[in-house]
C-alpha positions in Angstrom: -6.5 -30.2 -63.5 -6.7 -27.4 -60.5 -4.7 -29.4 -57.1 -7.8 -28.9 -54.4 -7.4 -26.5 -51.7 -6.7 -28.5 -48.0 -7.8 -26.1 -45.3 -4.8 -24.1 -43.2 -5.2 -25.0 -39.4 -5.5 -22.3 -37.4 -2.7 -22.1 -35.3 -2.3 -22.2 -31.6 -1.7 -18.9 -29.7 0.3 -18.9 -26.1 -2.4 -17.0 -24.0 -1.2 -13.2 -22.7 -0.2 -12.6 -20.0 0.2 -9.5 -18.1 2.9 -9.1 -15.6 2.2 -5.5 -13.7 6.1 -3.7 -13.3 6.5 -3.8 -9.5 6.1 -0.7 -7.5 9.6 0.8 -5.8 7.4 -0.6 -2.2 7.4 -4.0 -3.8 11.6 -3.7 -5.2 12.5 -2.1 -1.5 10.8 -4.9 0.3 13.1 -7.2 -2.3 16.0 -5.6 -1.3 15.1 -5.5 2.4 14.6 -9.5 1.9 18.1 -9.8 1.0 20.2 -7.2 3.5 18.2 -7.9 6.6 17.6 -11.0 8.4 13.7 -11.9 9.4 14.1 -11.1 12.6 15.4 -7.8 11.6 12.6 -7.2 9.3 10.0 -8.0 11.4 11.3 -5.6 13.9 11.6 -3.0 11.2 8.4 -3.1 10.8 6.2 -3.0 14.4 8.8 -0.3 14.6 7.0 0.9 11.3 3.5 1.5 12.9 4.6 1.7 16.0 5.3 5.9 14.4 1.3 5.0 11.8 0.1 4.5 15.8 1.5 7.6 17.4 1.0 10.0 14.6 -3.1 8.7 14.2 -2.6 9.6 18.6 -1.3 12.3 17.9 -4.0 14.0 15.0 -6.7 12.3 18.2 -5.2 14.2 20.4 -5.6 17.8 18.3 -9.0 17.8 17.2 -9.3 17.0 21.4 -7.6 19.7 21.9 -9.7 21.9 19.5 -12.8 20.6 20.7 -12.0 21.7 25.1 -11.3 24.8 23.3 -14.5 25.6 21.1 -16.4 24.3 24.6 -14.3 26.6 26.8 -15.1 29.9 23.4 -18.7 28.9 24.1 -19.0 28.5 28.0 -17.5 32.0 28.2 -19.2 33.5 25.9 -22.5 32.2 27.0 -22.0 33.7 31.4 
């Protein structure tokens, strides 16, 4: 007489949670959080935003200068 085989219940598999490796920016922000107080962090971020805004204004100024020079050259060649 053979023993009846019983079905084996499935083994529960935990869901895989993939996490991306932290970027360099994330690592620098973590170091910043440890070294600087909250007020200094806000001041640094505000300073960086000012730098970016100054760069944008400089690009706009250069573009406007090119447009004015092109318009001036058209007027002088037309006369």
